[in-house]
C-alpha positions in Angstrom: 127.8 130.6 42.7 130.8 132.2 44.3 133.0 130.2 46.3 132.2 131.9 49.8 128.5 131.0 49.1 129.3 127.5 48.3 131.4 127.4 51.7 128.7 129.1 53.7 125.9 126.4 52.3 128.5 123.4 53.0 128.8 124.9 56.6 125.0 125.1 57.0 124.6 122.1 55.7 127.4 120.3 58.2 125.4 122.3 60.7 122.1 120.7 59.9 123.5 117.3 59.8 124.8 118.0 63.5 121.4 119.0 64.6 119.5 116.2 63.2 122.2 114.0 64.9 121.5 115.8 68.1 118.0 115.7 67.4 117.8 111.6 66.6 119.7 111.0 69.9 117.3 113.0 71.9 114.7 111.1 70.6 116.3 107.8 71.3 116.8 109.0 74.7 113.0 109.7 75.0 111.9 106.9 73.5 114.0 104.9 75.9 112.7 106.8 79.1 109.2 106.1 78.1 110.0 102.6 77.7 111.1 102.5 81.4 108.3 104.3 82.6 106.2 101.7 80.9 107.9 98.8 82.2 107.6 100.5 85.6 104.0 100.7 85.3 103.6 97.4 83.9 105.4 95.8 86.8 103.6 98.1 89.5 100.1 97.0 88.2 101.4 93.3 88.9 102.3 94.3 92.7 99.3 93.8 95.4 97.4 96.9 96.1 97.7 98.8 99.2 94.0 99.0 100.2 92.5 101.5 102.9 95.5 101.3 104.6 96.5 97.8 104.9 100.2 96.7 103.0 100.9 93.1 102.4 103.6 91.7 104.7 105.6 90.5 101.7 105.9 94.0 100.3 106.8 95.2 103.8 109.7 92.5 104.0 110.8 93.3 100.4 111.2 97.0 101.3 112.9 96.3 104.4 115.1 93.4 102.7 113.8 91.1 106.1 113.3 87.5 106.3 110.6 85.7 107.9 112.3 85.8 111.4 113.1 89.3 111.2 109.8 90.5 110.4 108.1 88.5 112.9 110.4 90.0 115.5 109.9 93.4 114.4 105.9 93.0 114.2 106.1 92.0 117.7 108.9 94.4 119.3 107.1 97.1 117.9 103.6 95.8 118.6 102.4 96.1 114.5 98.8 95.7 114.0 98.2 92.9 111.5 95.5 91.1 110.0 95.5 87.5 108.1 93.4 86.9 105.0 93.7 83.0 104.2 97.3 82.6 104.1 98.1 86.1 103.3 98.9 88.6 106.3 98.8 92.4 105.7 100.4 95.1 108.1 98.8 98.2 109.3 99.9 101.3 107.5 99.5 103.4 110.3 101.1 100.9 112.8 103.9 100.7 110.5 104.1 104.4 110.4 104.0 104.5 114.2 106.9 101.7 114.8 109.0 103.9 112.3 108.3 107.0 114.8 109.2 105.0 117.6 112.4 103.7 116.1 113.3 107.5 115.2 112.5 109.0 119.0 114.6 105.8 120.2 117.7 106.6 117.9 118.5 110.3 117.6 121.5 109.3 115.4 118.9 108.4 112.4 119.0 110.9 109.7 115.5 111.2 109.2 
């Protein structure tokens, strides 16, 4: 082999190594993303379901970052419809949506 052919082969081998490194990094990134999506899927299965327009009060509290007193005041102020099943309280999804609409119309400074 001529020296220029050897140099070209070395260059090609180097490029191939770089491509394999990038390919390996891409695979690792994809595996990380798949693991994260799987974790989110598993954790979402553990959350209580929204059933026919009713959301568990605890989920609304977490979403709004409210404590017991704040959520109780919020429910009273906006006349949100709730039901109680045993010790659990559920909030009407429509009623909650209506409350957000009232809040929006009452405060034109809100960005939504």
